[in-house]
N, C-alpha and C positions, 0 to 999 in steps of 0.2 A: 504493499500499499504506500502510495506516494504522499498522501496527506493525513493528518489527523482528522478523524471524522468520517472517513470514507466508508467504514461499515455502517455507520448510522445513516448516511446518506443513502446507501443501498438499501437498507432495511426499512426506513420510513418512506422512501420512494416507492418501494415494492408494496408496502401497505396501502399507500394513497392511490396507486394504480389499481391494487385489488378492489378497494372500495368503489373506485369509479367504474371498474369493469361489472360490478354487480348491478350498478345502474345502466350501463351500456346494454347489459343483456336482459333488462327487466321485462321486455314483451314476449320473448321466446317461450319461457316456461309457462306463461298464463295465456298464451295465444288462443288455445282452445276455448278457455272460459270467456275471453273477450269476444271471441267470435260468436258464441252463443249469446252473450249479454247485448251486443250491438248488431246481431243478426247480419254477418259478414259473409261474403263469398270467399273461396279459397284464395283468389287473387288479391282481394282486399286484405285478408289476413296476412298473406305473404309481403305486401308492401309495408304493412305495419311492422313486421318483424325486420324487414330489410331498411326501413328509413333511417333509424338511428345510425346504421352503418355507414350510410352515405355521407353526412355531415362529419361524423367521427373519422372518416378516411380522408375527405378532401382537406379538412382543416389541420390535418397533421402537418401538412407542408408549412404553412405559416407559423404554427405553434412550434415546431422544431427549430425554426429559424429565430424566433422571437426568445426561445429559451437560450440560444447561443448568445443573443444580444443582451437580454435583460436578467438572465439568471433563472435557474429551475424553481427555486424557492418561490419567488414572486409570481412567475406564470402559473405554476401549479396550484398556488393557493387561489389566485383569481379564478381559475378555470373550475375549481371544485366549488367555490362559493357561487359561481353562475349556475351550477346545476340545480341549486335549490329552487330557482324560479320555475323552469318547466315541470319540476317534480311537484311543486305545490299546486300549480295550475292543473296538472293532469288528474289530481284528485277530485276536481270539481267538474270536469267535462262531462257532458251528455250526448255528444255527437262524435261519430267516427272521424269527421274531417278536423275537428278541434283536437281530438286525441293524436291524429297524424301530425298535426303541427307541433304539439308538445313532443312527440317522438323524434321530430327532426332536431330540436334543440337539446333533448336528452342525449343526441348523438355526439355532443361536444365531450361527453365522458370517454369516448374512444380516442380523442387526441392526446390524452394522458399517457398513451403508449410512447408517442413520440418525444413528450416532455421528459417523461421518466428516463428513457434510454439516452437521451441527449445530456440530461442532468448527470446521470451516473457515469458515463463514458468519461467525463472530465476528471473524475476521481482516481481513474486507474490507468496503468500504463497499457500500451498497445498489445503486449505479449499476453496480457490476461484478459483481453476484451471478450474473446469467446465465452469463457465460463462466466464472467462478470455479467454480461448482457443477457446470458442465458438464465441467470439468477434473477436479474431484474426482471425478465420476461415472466416469472412466476406470478406477477400481478394478474396474469390471465386466469388465475384460479378464481378470481371474482366471478367469472362465467359460471364456474361449478357451484359456487355459494348461491348465485341467483337460481340455477337450476333446481336445487333441492329446498331452498328456504321460501322462495316466492310463492309457490303454489300453497304452502302451508299457511303463510300470512294471508293470501287471498281467501282460503277457505275458512279461516278462523276470524278474520277481522274485516274482510270486504275489500272490494276494489280500490277504494280511496286510500286505505292504509298501507297498501303496497307502495305507493308513491310518497305518502307523508312520512312513513317510517325511514325510507331511504333518504329523505331530505334531512331528517334529524341525524342519521348515521353519518352523512358526508360532512356536516357541519362540525361534529365531533372529530372526526379524522382530519379535517382541515386544521383544527386548533392544534392537535397533536404534531402534525407535520409542520405548522408554522413555528411552534415553540421548540421543536427538536432538532430542526435542520439549519444549515447556513449555506451560503453561496461562496464559491471560490471567486478570487478577484476576477473582474471582467477582462477579456482580451484588451491589449492597448489599443488595437484598431477594431472597430465594429463595423462589420460589413452591412451594406445596405440590403434590402430584399433583392434588389436586381443583381448585386454582386454575388450574393448566395445562390441565386438561380442559375448561375453559370455552370453548375453541376449537370444541368440538363444537356449540355453539349458533350458530356462524357458518356461514352458507350457503356461503361460499366454501371452507370446509374441506371440505364434501361434494362439491362439483362438481370440485374438484381432485382428491379421491380418486377420483371416478368416472373422470376423464381418465386418472390415473395406473394406475388398474386395467387400462385398455386398452394404454397405451403401455409401461409397464414390465412389466405383466403378460404382455403379448404377446411382449416380448422374453425374459422368463425362460421362458415356456412353450415358444417356439420352441427356445431354447438348450437346455431339458431334454429335448424330445421330438424334436428333428431327427434325432438319431442313430437313433431308433426308425423314424421315417419312412423314412430312407434305407435302413435295413436291410430293413424289411419291404416297401416299395414297389418298390425298386431293386436289392435284394440286395448292397449294399456290404458290405465288412468292417468291423468296429468301428474299425479304424485309419483307413480312408478316410472313414467317416462322421464320426469325431471331427475330422478335419482340415477337412472341409467345414462342420462346425458351428462349429469355431473361426473360420472365415472370416466366417460370419455374425455372430457375437459381437463380433469385432474391427470389422467394418464399423459395426454398431449403436452400439458404444461410442465409436469414434473420431470419429463424426459428431455425438455428443451435444453436444460443445462448440459446434459450428456452430448446433445448435437453440438453445442458450442465447444465443449471439451474435446470431442473428437476432431472438430475442425482445427482447433489449436494444435493437436498431435499430428494429423495426417493430411490436413488441408480440407478446406470446405468442397472444392469441387469433386474430391474422391467421395466424400460422404454423400454429396448430392446426386452422384451416379447411382448409388444404391437407393437413395430416397424415391427419385423419379421412376427408376425401373420397378421398385416395389409398388409405387402408386399405380402404374399401368396395370400390373397383375391384379391388384386390389380392386380397382375399378371394374375390371371385368368380371371378378368374383361378386362384387355388389350387386351388379346388374342382373346376375343370376340367381341372387339370394332374397329376392324381395318377398318370398312367400315361405321362407324357412328361418324362423327366429334365431335358432342357434347359430346357423351359418352366417346369417347377417350380423349378428352381435360380434362374432369372432372377426369378421372382416372389418367392423367399424373399430375394434380394438387395435388391429393391425394398422389401419389408417391413422389412428390417433398417434401411435408410435412413430410411424414414418413422417407424419406432419410435424410433430413435436421436435424430432431429430432435425428435420428439415428447416424449421424456424431458427434454431440455434445456430445452424451451420451458415445460412444465408447472411445473419446479422453479425457473425464473425467477419464477413468481407467488408461491412460498411466502414469501419475505421481504416481499413486497409487502402480504400479507393477515395476517401473524402478529403484527405490532405488539409486538415484543420477546418473542414466545412461539414462536420458531422451532423449538426442540427439540419442542414438542408437535405442531405442524403437520407438521413433517418427519416424525416418528414415524407419525402417522396417515396421511398421505398415502403414506409409503413402505410402511405395513403394507397399504394397499389395493393398492398396486402388486404387493406380494408375494403376496397372496391372488389377484390376477389371474394369478399364474404358478402357483398351487397347484391351481385347479380344472380348468384345461383339460387337463392330463395325464390326469387321472381320467376326465373327460368322454369324452376321445378314446379311453381304454382301454374305457369302456363302449360307446361307439359302435361301436367296431371289433369288439367281441365279439358285439354284437346284430346289426348290420347287415352286417359284413363289410367295411366301407369307412370312410374317414374324412371323407367329403364333408359330412355334417351338421355336423361340427365347424366347418368353414370358413364355413358358412352361418350359424351361430351368431355367429362373429366378425364377419361382415358386419353382422348385426342390431345388435350391440353399438356397432360403429363408427358406425352411423346414429344410434343414441341419443346418443352423445358429440357428434356433429356438431350435432344439434338442440339439445342443452343449450349448448353452446358459443355457437351463434348467439343463442339466447335470452337468456343471461346476458350476452353482449356488448352486445345492445340495451338491457338493463336498466342496465347501467353507463353507456352513452352517455346514455340518457334521464336518469339521476342527475346526471350531469355537465352536461348542459344545464340542468336545474333549478337546480343550484347556481350556475351562471354567470349565469342570469337574476335 
């Protein structure tokens, strides 16, 4: 550790991200009850699940940059306090469209991913970034907490208190974070937004975004839509579906540091070859298991393992290519991952309404994994050739 307080920064940042991710995942575990309460179609329910992911993904770009400029403590605190506004309003709404508007702003909870990783990365040296950023990513466990706790709150206390209890929780976590953390000194020269966005000209930013679109996007999409799968395909109750979804999220999250550690040891690209190949096979298996609960469950657990390892491996590469612009690259790659979680629930809802089955959705996942595998192999060859040229 280079700085005193680095362990505290990592721990409290992970706690704050975890609390924020409970909020980010608020609609998925109770989507079935909300559908019945508001008399929604499958597509309307899918949009409600996906809408928080949209803003939480796009806004990762400026929030990562602003964390670099103004410090993680300040940006994190303001973001968490902002979340209390849509949470309080959501408890009072009586129409689908007002709830959808609240869902959009609740999506700001998803930006804490970029804030957390940008903040934490400044506390640790580059050679430890894979493991450390993997540990910071444990904040994703908030999705698991949402899956098993929110259906219980809904059933015991009603629709309103799902949101009001989360508002109380985030205020308490904000106070703990503000009191316990500090910011490192700001860089001597602060980059403007335009200067930070120059990373878009770098090819590595784009292929990392493509990879994270699959790994983190797949993680978010499964976490968001798995309760619907389990309810529609296997007729599980909301509580049972939530518990099983929590298991998926926990596995994918806890194994993320292993992905970062393996990337530290053998290289991110080697790890990603295994991840993408495994996802191709798993996607095919999932498409064939939609009426076999045990087989489907095993495939989901394999997917959780692969996606979690992939998430850790991809983000090991971010500090390697960012050259002091970690906030911008973290925001862009994180946004791509979030968008990867936004589109699948909508696509799955449309596919289900039009075809009556989810099979095509998993076929599309397999095609995308093939594209990622090809891109990883192609760029790895380019990097190796460049290294040989420099050596000679």
